[in-house]
ZAGU-340359 format. One record per residue (C-alpha): residue number from 0; z negated, x negated, y negated. Coordinates in Angstrom, 3 decimals, always signed. Each point is the difference from the previous one (the first is absolute). Example, Ala and Ser with C-alpha at 12.3 -4.5 7.8 and 13.67 -1.06 7.14 Angstrom:
atom pos = 0 | Z = -7.800 | X = -12.300 | Y = +4.500
atom pos = 1 | Z = +0.660 | X = -1.370 | Y = -3.440
***
This chain:
atom pos = 0 | Z = -85.240 | X = -94.875 | Y = -90.648
atom pos = 1 | Z = +3.061 | X = -2.003 | Y = +0.818
atom pos = 2 | Z = +0.326 | X = -3.674 | Y = -0.862
atom pos = 3 | Z = +1.083 | X = -0.380 | Y = -3.659
atom pos = 4 | Z = +3.498 | X = -1.336 | Y = -0.455
atom pos = 5 | Z = +0.179 | X = -3.464 | Y = -1.487
atom pos = 6 | Z = +1.396 | X = +0.095 | Y = -3.537
atom pos = 7 | Z = +2.516 | X = -2.808 | Y = -0.588
atom pos = 8 | Z = -0.955 | X = -2.193 | Y = -2.947
atom pos = 9 | Z = +3.224 | X = +0.788 | Y = -1.868
atom pos = 10 | Z = -0.640 | X = +3.751 | Y = +0.290
atom pos = 11 | Z = -3.534 | X = -0.012 | Y = -1.338
atom pos = 12 | Z = -0.110 | X = +1.335 | Y = -3.554
atom pos = 13 | Z = -1.383 | X = -2.420 | Y = -2.578
atom pos = 14 | Z = -3.055 | X = +2.039 | Y = -0.965
atom pos = 15 | Z = -2.639 | X = -2.723 | Y = -0.056
atom pos = 16 | Z = -2.884 | X = +0.625 | Y = -2.379
atom pos = 17 | Z = -0.123 | X = -2.260 | Y = -3.037
atom pos = 18 | Z = -3.783 | X = -0.425 | Y = +0.092
atom pos = 19 | Z = -3.067 | X = +0.999 | Y = +1.970
atom pos = 20 | Z = +0.136 | X = +3.139 | Y = +2.148
atom pos = 21 | Z = -3.098 | X = +2.169 | Y = +0.323
atom pos = 22 | Z = -0.323 | X = +2.595 | Y = +2.757
atom pos = 23 | Z = -2.651 | X = +2.661 | Y = +0.475
atom pos = 24 | Z = -0.621 | X = +1.150 | Y = +3.573
atom pos = 25 | Z = -2.247 | X = +2.801 | Y = +1.289
atom pos = 26 | Z = -2.476 | X = +0.222 | Y = +2.832
atom pos = 27 | Z = +0.628 | X = +2.400 | Y = +2.862
atom pos = 28 | Z = -2.142 | X = +2.473 | Y = +1.841
atom pos = 29 | Z = +0.723 | X = +1.555 | Y = +3.375
atom pos = 30 | Z = -0.378 | X = +3.764 | Y = -0.229
atom pos = 31 | Z = +0.763 | X = -0.012 | Y = +3.705
atom pos = 32 | Z = -0.219 | X = -2.877 | Y = +2.451
atom pos = 33 | Z = +0.838 | X = +0.734 | Y = +3.616
atom pos = 34 | Z = -0.434 | X = -3.017 | Y = +2.270
atom pos = 35 | Z = +1.727 | X = -0.088 | Y = +3.370
atom pos = 36 | Z = -0.364 | X = -2.472 | Y = +2.852
atom pos = 37 | Z = +0.595 | X = -3.737 | Y = -0.241
atom pos = 38 | Z = +3.686 | X = -0.896 | Y = +0.399
atom pos = 39 | Z = +1.443 | X = -2.952 | Y = +1.890
atom pos = 40 | Z = +0.295 | X = -1.922 | Y = -3.283
atom pos = 41 | Z = -3.749 | X = +0.341 | Y = -0.635
atom pos = 42 | Z = +0.298 | X = +2.595 | Y = -2.750
atom pos = 43 | Z = -1.289 | X = +3.550 | Y = +0.271
atom pos = 44 | Z = +2.526 | X = +2.803 | Y = -0.337
atom pos = 45 | Z = -0.747 | X = +1.815 | Y = -3.253
atom pos = 46 | Z = +0.855 | X = +3.251 | Y = -1.702
atom pos = 47 | Z = -1.473 | X = -0.236 | Y = -3.469
atom pos = 48 | Z = +0.456 | X = +1.775 | Y = -3.306
atom pos = 49 | Z = -0.305 | X = -2.395 | Y = -2.906
atom pos = 50 | Z = -0.640 | X = +0.883 | Y = -3.622
atom pos = 51 | Z = +0.171 | X = -2.526 | Y = -2.842
atom pos = 52 | Z = -2.846 | X = +0.431 | Y = -2.507
atom pos = 53 | Z = -0.652 | X = -1.095 | Y = -3.572
atom pos = 54 | Z = -2.140 | X = -3.039 | Y = +0.799
atom pos = 55 | Z = +2.090 | X = -3.061 | Y = -0.836
atom pos = 56 | Z = +0.421 | X = -3.727 | Y = +0.339
atom pos = 57 | Z = +2.266 | X = -1.892 | Y = -2.412
atom pos = 58 | Z = +2.071 | X = -3.026 | Y = +0.933
atom pos = 59 | Z = +1.936 | X = -2.226 | Y = -2.412
atom pos = 60 | Z = +2.580 | X = -2.605 | Y = +1.042
atom pos = 61 | Z = +1.585 | X = -2.753 | Y = -2.073
atom pos = 62 | Z = +2.514 | X = -2.705 | Y = +0.842
atom pos = 63 | Z = -1.498 | X = -3.318 | Y = +1.022
atom pos = 64 | Z = +0.638 | X = -3.249 | Y = +1.890
atom pos = 65 | Z = -2.268 | X = +0.971 | Y = +2.896
atom pos = 66 | Z = -1.708 | X = +3.015 | Y = +1.581
atom pos = 67 | Z = -3.484 | X = +0.748 | Y = -1.278
atom pos = 68 | Z = -2.314 | X = +3.033 | Y = +0.147
atom pos = 69 | Z = -2.996 | X = +0.796 | Y = -2.178
atom pos = 70 | Z = -2.264 | X = +3.020 | Y = +0.455
atom pos = 71 | Z = -2.368 | X = +1.747 | Y = -2.408
atom pos = 72 | Z = -2.196 | X = +3.025 | Y = +0.669
atom pos = 73 | Z = -0.714 | X = +1.353 | Y = +3.489
atom pos = 74 | Z = +0.081 | X = -2.784 | Y = +2.583
atom pos = 75 | Z = +0.206 | X = -2.867 | Y = -2.485
atom pos = 76 | Z = -1.487 | X = -3.092 | Y = +1.591
atom pos = 77 | Z = +0.082 | X = +1.629 | Y = +3.449
atom pos = 78 | Z = +3.660 | X = +0.635 | Y = +0.757
atom pos = 79 | Z = +2.223 | X = -2.900 | Y = +1.125
atom pos = 80 | Z = +2.570 | X = -1.334 | Y = -2.441
atom pos = 81 | Z = +2.369 | X = -1.512 | Y = +2.577
atom pos = 82 | Z = +2.209 | X = +1.319 | Y = +2.811
atom pos = 83 | Z = -2.956 | X = +1.926 | Y = +1.395
atom pos = 84 | Z = +0.423 | X = +2.381 | Y = -2.940
atom pos = 85 | Z = +2.545 | X = +2.783 | Y = +0.497
atom pos = 86 | Z = +1.252 | X = -0.416 | Y = -3.577
atom pos = 87 | Z = +1.098 | X = -3.570 | Y = +0.687
atom pos = 88 | Z = +1.618 | X = +1.047 | Y = +3.275
atom pos = 89 | Z = +1.881 | X = +2.780 | Y = -1.806
atom pos = 90 | Z = +1.400 | X = -2.429 | Y = -2.583
atom pos = 91 | Z = +1.098 | X = -2.396 | Y = +2.730
atom pos = 92 | Z = +1.600 | X = +2.818 | Y = +2.018
atom pos = 93 | Z = +2.067 | X = +1.212 | Y = -2.951
atom pos = 94 | Z = +0.962 | X = -3.564 | Y = -0.944
atom pos = 95 | Z = +1.262 | X = -0.647 | Y = +3.545
atom pos = 96 | Z = +1.938 | X = +3.249 | Y = -0.016
atom pos = 97 | Z = +1.838 | X = -0.810 | Y = -3.240
atom pos = 98 | Z = +0.250 | X = -3.730 | Y = +0.791
atom pos = 99 | Z = -1.943 | X = -1.519 | Y = -2.872
atom pos = 100 | Z = -3.182 | X = -1.975 | Y = -0.592
atom pos = 101 | Z = -3.205 | X = +2.088 | Y = -0.231
atom pos = 102 | Z = -1.007 | X = -1.610 | Y = -3.259
atom pos = 103 | Z = -2.090 | X = +2.401 | Y = -2.069
atom pos = 104 | Z = -3.455 | X = +0.117 | Y = -1.496
atom pos = 105 | Z = -1.826 | X = +3.227 | Y = +0.858
atom pos = 106 | Z = -2.917 | X = +1.477 | Y = -1.913
atom pos = 107 | Z = -1.679 | X = +2.836 | Y = +1.908
atom pos = 108 | Z = -2.562 | X = +2.273 | Y = -1.663
atom pos = 109 | Z = -1.725 | X = +2.098 | Y = +2.634
atom pos = 110 | Z = -1.859 | X = +3.284 | Y = -0.233
atom pos = 111 | Z = +0.714 | X = +1.130 | Y = +3.580
atom pos = 112 | Z = -2.893 | X = -1.133 | Y = +2.215
atom pos = 113 | Z = +0.564 | X = -2.537 | Y = +2.755
atom pos = 114 | Z = -0.163 | X = +1.247 | Y = +3.619
atom pos = 115 | Z = -0.772 | X = +3.471 | Y = -1.313
atom pos = 116 | Z = +2.510 | X = +2.148 | Y = +1.871
atom pos = 117 | Z = +2.136 | X = +0.394 | Y = -3.128
atom pos = 118 | Z = +2.673 | X = -2.575 | Y = +0.932
atom pos = 119 | Z = -0.679 | X = -2.312 | Y = -2.929
atom pos = 120 | Z = +1.597 | X = -3.015 | Y = +1.677
atom pos = 121 | Z = +3.052 | X = +2.002 | Y = +0.992
atom pos = 122 | Z = +0.250 | X = +1.398 | Y = -3.526
atom pos = 123 | Z = +0.013 | X = -3.521 | Y = -1.448
atom pos = 124 | Z = +2.724 | X = -1.083 | Y = +2.434
atom pos = 125 | Z = +2.104 | X = +2.988 | Y = -1.067
atom pos = 126 | Z = -0.546 | X = -0.952 | Y = -3.644
atom pos = 127 | Z = +1.079 | X = -3.570 | Y = +0.718
atom pos = 128 | Z = +3.258 | X = +1.182 | Y = +1.572
atom pos = 129 | Z = +0.823 | X = +2.290 | Y = -2.923
atom pos = 130 | Z = -0.983 | X = -2.601 | Y = -2.614
atom pos = 131 | Z = +1.954 | X = -2.891 | Y = +1.519
atom pos = 132 | Z = +3.030 | X = +2.221 | Y = +0.591
atom pos = 133 | Z = +0.056 | X = +0.697 | Y = -3.741
atom pos = 134 | Z = -0.829 | X = -3.574 | Y = -1.034
atom pos = 135 | Z = +2.776 | X = -1.461 | Y = +2.138
atom pos = 136 | Z = +2.526 | X = +2.774 | Y = -0.568
atom pos = 137 | Z = +0.633 | X = +0.451 | Y = +3.707
atom pos = 138 | Z = +1.118 | X = +3.600 | Y = -0.459
atom pos = 139 | Z = -1.526 | X = +1.328 | Y = +3.225
atom pos = 140 | Z = -0.533 | X = +3.733 | Y = +0.373
atom pos = 141 | Z = -3.415 | X = +1.530 | Y = +0.576
atom pos = 142 | Z = +1.018 | X = +0.741 | Y = +3.569
atom pos = 143 | Z = +0.973 | X = -3.650 | Y = +0.498
atom pos = 144 | Z = -3.358 | X = -1.108 | Y = -1.376
atom pos = 145 | Z = -1.835 | X = +2.524 | Y = +2.192
atom pos = 146 | Z = +1.808 | X = -1.270 | Y = +3.089
atom pos = 147 | Z = -0.921 | X = -3.583 | Y = -0.864
atom pos = 148 | Z = -3.536 | X = +1.220 | Y = -0.680
atom pos = 149 | Z = -0.239 | X = +1.331 | Y = +3.567
atom pos = 150 | Z = +0.112 | X = -3.593 | Y = +1.269
atom pos = 151 | Z = -3.183 | X = -0.737 | Y = -1.966
atom pos = 152 | Z = -2.338 | X = +2.831 | Y = +0.936
atom pos = 153 | Z = -0.294 | X = +3.647 | Y = +0.942
atom pos = 154 | Z = -0.938 | X = +1.358 | Y = -3.444
atom pos = 155 | Z = +2.245 | X = -2.202 | Y = -2.151
atom pos = 156 | Z = +3.181 | X = +2.164 | Y = +0.219
atom pos = 157 | Z = -1.881 | X = +3.091 | Y = -1.166
atom pos = 158 | Z = -1.410 | X = -1.826 | Y = -3.024
atom pos = 159 | Z = +3.473 | X = -1.098 | Y = -1.051
atom pos = 160 | Z = +0.961 | X = +3.691 | Y = -0.062
atom pos = 161 | Z = -3.216 | X = +1.911 | Y = -0.799
atom pos = 162 | Z = -0.380 | X = +3.759 | Y = -0.300
atom pos = 163 | Z = -1.007 | X = +1.810 | Y = +3.177
atom pos = 164 | Z = +1.590 | X = -0.919 | Y = +3.316
atom pos = 165 | Z = -0.241 | X = +0.247 | Y = +3.755
atom pos = 166 | Z = -0.424 | X = -3.364 | Y = +1.677
atom pos = 167 | Z = +0.915 | X = -0.440 | Y = +3.654
atom pos = 168 | Z = +0.416 | X = -2.935 | Y = +2.397
atom pos = 169 | Z = -2.972 | X = -2.118 | Y = -0.969
atom pos = 170 | Z = +0.218 | X = +1.497 | Y = -3.498
atom pos = 171 | Z = +3.020 | X = -1.987 | Y = -1.199
atom pos = 172 | Z = +2.650 | X = +2.737 | Y = +0.504
atom pos = 173 | Z = -0.374 | X = +2.072 | Y = -3.159
atom pos = 174 | Z = +1.459 | X = +3.444 | Y = -0.699
atom pos = 175 | Z = -0.761 | X = +1.778 | Y = -3.317
atom pos = 176 | Z = -1.591 | X = +3.432 | Y = +0.313
atom pos = 177 | Z = -0.301 | X = +2.896 | Y = -2.427
atom pos = 178 | Z = -3.404 | X = +0.007 | Y = -1.672
atom pos = 179 | Z = -0.289 | X = +2.151 | Y = -3.102
atom pos = 180 | Z = -2.510 | X = -1.686 | Y = -2.266
atom pos = 181 | Z = -2.143 | X = -1.167 | Y = -1.522
atom pos = 182 | Z = -2.891 | X = -0.350 | Y = +2.427
atom pos = 183 | Z = -3.346 | X = -1.148 | Y = -1.336
atom pos = 184 | Z = -2.198 | X = -2.439 | Y = +1.924
atom pos = 185 | Z = -3.246 | X = -1.888 | Y = -0.446
atom pos = 186 | Z = -0.058 | X = -3.467 | Y = +1.544
atom pos = 187 | Z = -3.348 | X = -1.428 | Y = +1.129
atom pos = 188 | Z = +0.344 | X = -3.768 | Y = +0.376
atom pos = 189 | Z = -2.417 | X = -1.551 | Y = +2.472
atom pos = 190 | Z = -1.831 | X = -3.283 | Y = -0.411
atom pos = 191 | Z = +1.893 | X = -2.335 | Y = +2.347
atom pos = 192 | Z = +3.031 | X = +0.644 | Y = +2.187
atom pos = 193 | Z = +0.885 | X = +0.743 | Y = +3.594
atom pos = 194 | Z = +2.438 | X = -1.940 | Y = +2.155
atom pos = 195 | Z = +2.924 | X = +2.236 | Y = +0.942
atom pos = 196 | Z = +0.473 | X = -1.640 | Y = +3.443
atom pos = 197 | Z = -3.704 | X = +0.461 | Y = +0.722
atom pos = 198 | Z = +0.163 | X = +3.693 | Y = -0.896
atom pos = 199 | Z = +2.990 | X = +0.551 | Y = +2.309
atom pos = 200 | Z = -1.812 | X = -1.899 | Y = +2.761
atom pos = 201 | Z = -3.054 | X = +2.194 | Y = -0.486
atom pos = 202 | Z = +2.177 | X = +3.119 | Y = +0.265
atom pos = 203 | Z = +1.390 | X = -1.297 | Y = +3.298
atom pos = 204 | Z = -3.555 | X = -0.613 | Y = +1.228
atom pos = 205 | Z = -1.137 | X = +3.499 | Y = -1.005
atom pos = 206 | Z = +2.987 | X = +1.525 | Y = +1.749
atom pos = 207 | Z = -0.599 | X = -1.974 | Y = +3.169
atom pos = 208 | Z = -3.587 | X = +1.274 | Y = -0.038
atom pos = 209 | Z = +1.240 | X = +3.561 | Y = -0.412
atom pos = 210 | Z = -1.822 | X = +0.437 | Y = -3.305
atom pos = 211 | Z = +3.066 | X = +0.962 | Y = -2.075
atom pos = 212 | Z = +3.308 | X = +1.693 | Y = +0.899
atom pos = 213 | Z = +2.595 | X = -2.298 | Y = +1.549
atom pos = 214 | Z = +3.022 | X = +1.782 | Y = -1.506
atom pos = 215 | Z = +1.183 | X = -0.459 | Y = -3.574
atom pos = 216 | Z = -0.682 | X = +2.885 | Y = -2.384
atom pos = 217 | Z = +2.962 | X = +2.045 | Y = -1.272
atom pos = 218 | Z = +1.210 | X = -0.516 | Y = -3.604
atom pos = 219 | Z = +1.581 | X = +3.480 | Y = -0.076
atom pos = 220 | Z = -2.907 | X = +1.809 | Y = -1.703
atom pos = 221 | Z = -0.207 | X = -2.589 | Y = -2.786
atom pos = 222 | Z = +3.754 | X = +0.105 | Y = -0.609
atom pos = 223 | Z = -0.137 | X = +3.792 | Y = -0.254
atom pos = 224 | Z = -3.004 | X = -0.129 | Y = -2.345
atom pos = 225 | Z = +1.697 | X = -2.504 | Y = -2.313
atom pos = 226 | Z = +2.913 | X = +2.410 | Y = -0.457
atom pos = 227 | Z = -2.343 | X = +2.844 | Y = -1.007
atom pos = 228 | Z = -1.896 | X = -1.919 | Y = -2.693
atom pos = 229 | Z = -3.247 | X = +1.786 | Y = +0.775
atom pos = 230 | Z = -2.836 | X = -2.568 | Y = +0.007
atom pos = 231 | Z = -2.144 | X = +2.170 | Y = +2.249
atom pos = 232 | Z = +2.737 | X = +0.179 | Y = +2.617
atom pos = 233 | Z = +0.465 | X = -3.769 | Y = -0.144
atom pos = 234 | Z = -3.758 | X = -0.490 | Y = +0.282
atom pos = 235 | Z = +0.035 | X = +1.713 | Y = +3.384
atom pos = 236 | Z = +2.885 | X = -2.152 | Y = +1.236
atom pos = 237 | Z = -1.150 | X = -3.548 | Y = -0.901
atom pos = 238 | Z = -0.389 | X = -2.165 | Y = +3.110
atom pos = 239 | Z = -0.472 | X = -3.677 | Y = +0.842
atom pos = 240 | Z = -0.213 | X = -1.134 | Y = +3.622
atom pos = 241 | Z = -1.506 | X = -3.315 | Y = -1.165
atom pos = 242 | Z = -2.922 | X = +1.658 | Y = -1.753
atom pos = 243 | Z = -2.361 | X = +0.055 | Y = +3.030
atom pos = 244 | Z = +0.681 | X = -3.707 | Y = +0.574
atom pos = 245 | Z = -0.605 | X = -0.882 | Y = -3.654
atom pos = 246 | Z = -3.271 | X = +1.960 | Y = +0.043
atom pos = 247 | Z = -1.026 | X = -1.661 | Y = +3.267
atom pos = 248 | Z = +0.390 | X = -3.400 | Y = -1.658
atom pos = 249 | Z = -1.446 | X = +1.126 | Y = -3.353
atom pos = 250 | Z = -2.488 | X = +2.856 | Y = +0.613
atom pos = 251 | Z = -0.795 | X = +0.202 | Y = -3.732
atom pos = 252 | Z = +3.362 | X = +1.752 | Y = -0.448
atom pos = 253 | Z = -1.605 | X = +3.176 | Y = +1.371
atom pos = 254 | Z = -2.254 | X = +0.057 | Y = -3.046
atom pos = 255 | Z = +2.935 | X = -0.577 | Y = -2.359
atom pos = 256 | Z = +2.000 | X = +2.852 | Y = +1.526
atom pos = 257 | Z = -3.036 | X = +2.295 | Y = -0.065
atom pos = 258 | Z = -0.666 | X = -0.886 | Y = -3.644
atom pos = 259 | Z = +3.523 | X = +0.983 | Y = -1.006
atom pos = 260 | Z = -0.394 | X = +3.371 | Y = +1.665
atom pos = 261 | Z = -3.356 | X = +0.514 | Y = -1.698
atom pos = 262 | Z = +1.666 | X = -0.678 | Y = -3.358
atom pos = 263 | Z = +2.528 | X = +2.760 | Y = +0.632
atom pos = 264 | Z = +3.048 | X = -1.788 | Y = +1.405
atom pos = 265 | Z = +2.340 | X = +2.290 | Y = +1.915
atom pos = 266 | Z = +0.201 | X = -2.641 | Y = +2.731
atom pos = 267 | Z = -0.668 | X = -3.681 | Y = +0.564
atom pos = 268 | Z = +1.682 | X = -2.513 | Y = +2.260
atom pos = 269 | Z = -0.038 | X = -3.710 | Y = +0.723
atom pos = 270 | Z = +3.229 | X = -1.506 | Y = -1.340
atom pos = 271 | Z = +1.982 | X = -1.923 | Y = +2.616
atom pos = 272 | Z = -2.237 | X = -2.455 | Y = +1.818
atom pos = 273 | Z = -2.689 | X = +0.358 | Y = -2.693
atom pos = 274 | Z = -2.525 | X = -0.525 | Y = -1.320
atom pos = 275 | Z = +1.275 | X = +1.741 | Y = -3.151
atom pos = 276 | Z = -0.591 | X = +3.755 | Y = +0.048
atom pos = 277 | Z = +2.124 | X = +2.480 | Y = -1.945
atom pos = 278 | Z = -0.963 | X = +3.513 | Y = -1.041
atom pos = 279 | Z = +2.340 | X = +2.862 | Y = -0.854
atom pos = 280 | Z = -0.669 | X = +1.965 | Y = -3.183
atom pos = 281 | Z = +1.381 | X = +3.329 | Y = -1.186
atom pos = 282 | Z = +1.164 | X = -1.393 | Y = -3.350
atom pos = 283 | Z = -0.543 | X = -2.845 | Y = -2.459
atom pos = 284 | Z = -3.260 | X = +1.377 | Y = -1.441
atom pos = 285 | Z = -1.380 | X = +0.606 | Y = +3.472
atom pos = 286 | Z = +0.836 | X = -3.603 | Y = +0.907
atom pos = 287 | Z = -1.924 | X = -1.314 | Y = -3.022
atom pos = 288 | Z = -3.032 | X = +2.082 | Y = +0.977
atom pos = 289 | Z = +0.071 | X = -1.288 | Y = +3.588
atom pos = 290 | Z = +0.386 | X = -3.592 | Y = -1.195
atom pos = 291 | Z = -2.986 | X = +0.270 | Y = -2.348
atom pos = 292 | Z = -2.168 | X = +1.355 | Y = +2.795
atom pos = 293 | Z = +1.121 | X = -2.619 | Y = +2.503
atom pos = 294 | Z = -0.661 | X = -2.808 | Y = -2.457
atom pos = 295 | Z = -3.513 | X = +1.328 | Y = -0.480
atom pos = 296 | Z = -0.694 | X = +0.047 | Y = +3.750
atom pos = 297 | Z = +0.659 | X = -3.724 | Y = +0.322
atom pos = 298 | Z = +2.033 | X = +0.303 | Y = +3.197
atom pos = 299 | Z = +2.918 | X = -2.119 | Y = -1.248
atom pos = 300 | Z = +0.541 | X = -3.236 | Y = -1.876
atom pos = 301 | Z = +2.416 | X = +1.780 | Y = -2.326
atom pos = 302 | Z = +1.423 | X = +3.491 | Y = -0.422
atom pos = 303 | Z = +3.474 | X = +0.760 | Y = -1.373
atom pos = 304 | Z = +1.772 | X = +3.230 | Y = -0.935
atom pos = 305 | Z = +3.675 | X = -0.151 | Y = +0.967
atom pos = 306 | Z = +3.000 | X = +2.247 | Y = +0.527
atom pos = 307 | Z = +2.987 | X = -0.057 | Y = +2.292
atom pos = 308 | Z = +2.736 | X = -0.271 | Y = +0.793
atom pos = 309 | Z = +1.228 | X = -2.789 | Y = -2.289
atom pos = 310 | Z = +3.045 | X = -2.303 | Y = +0.284
atom pos = 311 | Z = -0.143 | X = -3.251 | Y = +1.956
atom pos = 312 | Z = +0.318 | X = -3.503 | Y = -1.485
atom pos = 313 | Z = +1.654 | X = +0.275 | Y = -3.432
atom pos = 314 | Z = +0.860 | X = -2.389 | Y = -2.839
atom pos = 315 | Z = -2.083 | X = +0.605 | Y = -3.122
***
């Protein structure tokens, strides 16, 4: 994405919200994640296919005399509330861009697990951008917000936009793709998270040892399957180059993936850097059946039935 053009103050429409702004933002899964070699900037070259799913966080912003964040739900009492939190950095980035003080109070209600491979932190940053844009009446386009989002993290631009998309670069260059829906998934949330940098480092180690392929997998089969809307075709195409590394660090994921297959899932995959696992179902009723069985096996802290694709961060 190109650098967004600065909008002169006099040209910004006066569209500021009169009260609090509440935004709902989805989690993402990677139906394909091809990981290339490490680039000179330290990032891995990626070719990933994102899908936004119906597991949501909600973020509310109100005008204030300072910047303050409060969190309820997943991660409450564990996540930082200062500039180490991507939400706070997103508010400051937008405030700098539109030349104003970042004075808002933020209430974040989280259902997306922390460090789960579902981009919960990136989702919350996307929600903060959309919410503050509306609160302040900055009048930025979605593309402008997505370009600003790319300065914050690899997954943030996608979660501004949502749907299904191909991510390239280190995931921040987002191009929508055709994906006839809905697709039905079961999400198995693990107890505890995995560090994304540690999972990438483990992949590098496995590749150096010759234990996994060195080349990135091809997203072509997944893109073709998404156009067909045949769950069985998509099941054969799901791929995640990070999965062996996530399993190496968390061997219990083998049991989770096996349990999903035993309960009738068409396919199972680690989402992103894990440790969340997602299972593809034929339809909504099939998803409910898989979820009930998985919950009974005790292989996950929580099990959710979701669908995709859904829109990105939206005002509600």
